[in-house]
C-alpha positions as CSV (number, residue, x, y, z in Angstrom):
1,M,-19.3,0.8,36.6
2,I,-16.5,1.4,39.1
3,R,-13.2,0.9,37.6
4,A,-9.7,0.4,39.2
5,P,-8.1,3.4,40.7
6,S,-5.4,5.4,38.8
7,H,-3.6,6.7,41.8
8,V,-1.6,4.7,44.4
9,V,-2.7,4.6,47.9
10,G,-1.8,7.8,49.8
11,D,-2.2,10.0,46.7
12,K,-4.2,12.9,47.6
13,H,-6.1,12.6,44.5
14,R,-7.2,8.9,45.1
15,P,-10.4,9.7,47.6
16,L,-11.6,12.1,45.2
17,E,-11.4,9.9,42.2
18,L,-13.5,7.1,43.9
19,E,-15.9,9.7,45.3
20,E,-16.5,10.8,41.6
21,M,-17.1,7.2,40.6
22,L,-19.4,6.7,43.5
23,D,-21.5,9.8,42.9
24,E,-23.7,8.8,39.7
25,P,-24.6,5.4,41.4
26,F,-25.3,7.1,44.7
27,R,-27.5,9.7,43.0
28,N,-29.3,6.9,41.1
29,L,-30.1,5.2,44.3
30,V,-31.6,8.3,45.9
31,D,-33.6,8.9,42.8
32,E,-34.8,5.4,43.0
33,A,-35.9,5.8,46.5
34,A,-37.7,9.1,45.7
35,T,-39.4,7.6,42.8
36,A,-40.7,4.7,44.8
37,G,-42.3,7.2,47.3
38,W,-39.6,8.1,49.8
39,D,-38.6,11.5,50.6
40,T,-34.9,12.3,49.6
41,A,-34.2,13.2,53.2
42,E,-35.3,9.8,54.1
43,A,-33.2,8.0,51.7
44,L,-30.1,10.2,52.6
45,N,-30.7,9.5,56.3
46,A,-31.2,5.6,55.6
47,L,-28.0,6.0,53.4
48,D,-25.9,7.7,56.1
49,A,-27.3,5.1,58.8
50,L,-25.9,2.3,56.4
51,V,-22.5,3.9,55.9
52,R,-22.2,4.5,59.7
53,N,-23.3,0.8,60.5
54,Y,-20.9,-0.6,57.8
55,R,-17.9,1.6,59.4
56,I,-18.6,0.2,62.7
57,T,-18.6,-3.5,61.4
58,Y,-15.7,-2.9,59.4
59,E,-13.8,-1.3,62.2
60,I,-14.6,-4.7,64.2
61,D,-14.0,-7.2,61.6
62,P,-12.3,-6.0,58.2
63,P,-13.0,-8.1,55.2
64,P,-10.3,-10.5,54.6
65,A,-9.3,-8.7,51.4
66,D,-8.1,-5.7,53.4
67,D,-5.9,-7.8,55.6
68,P,-2.0,-7.3,55.0
69,A,-0.4,-9.8,52.6
70,V,1.5,-12.7,54.4
71,K,4.4,-14.2,52.7
72,D,4.4,-17.9,52.2
73,S,7.5,-19.4,54.0
74,G,7.2,-22.4,51.6
75,D,8.0,-24.5,54.7
76,S,5.5,-27.4,55.4
77,N,6.6,-27.2,59.1
78,D,5.8,-23.6,59.6
79,F,2.7,-23.4,61.6
80,G,2.1,-20.1,60.4
81,E,0.2,-19.7,56.9
82,F,-0.5,-22.6,55.0
83,P,2.5,-23.3,52.7
84,S,1.9,-23.0,49.0
85,A,1.6,-26.3,46.7
86,E,5.2,-25.6,45.5
87,G,6.5,-25.4,49.1
88,L,4.8,-28.9,50.0
89,V,6.4,-30.5,47.0
90,K,9.7,-29.2,47.8
91,A,9.5,-30.3,51.6
92,F,8.2,-33.8,50.4
93,I,11.0,-34.2,47.9
94,H,13.8,-33.0,50.1
95,G,12.5,-35.0,53.2
96,R,10.7,-32.4,54.9
97,E,14.1,-30.3,55.2
98,K,13.7,-26.5,55.1
99,P,14.9,-25.3,51.8
């Protein structure tokens, strides 16, 4: 099971913490492939290829969860991010004036 990080982004221990958590599932995956009849080297090569392909895909199109947070202005006339429901109600109540 992967748990939430205990170190903040940028902490030198954070990558090692994740590596330690991924170690067991990774070994289990390689072991399952070997048990099914694949050579360990084949499994490792396949996983390496998957990581390289995933990295390329990530660089081209990162998942939305990795996008920087955008603060909602709350202004219904703001054509940037869609305003919050609270912002829409305030704009409606105040005749669509900026708060």
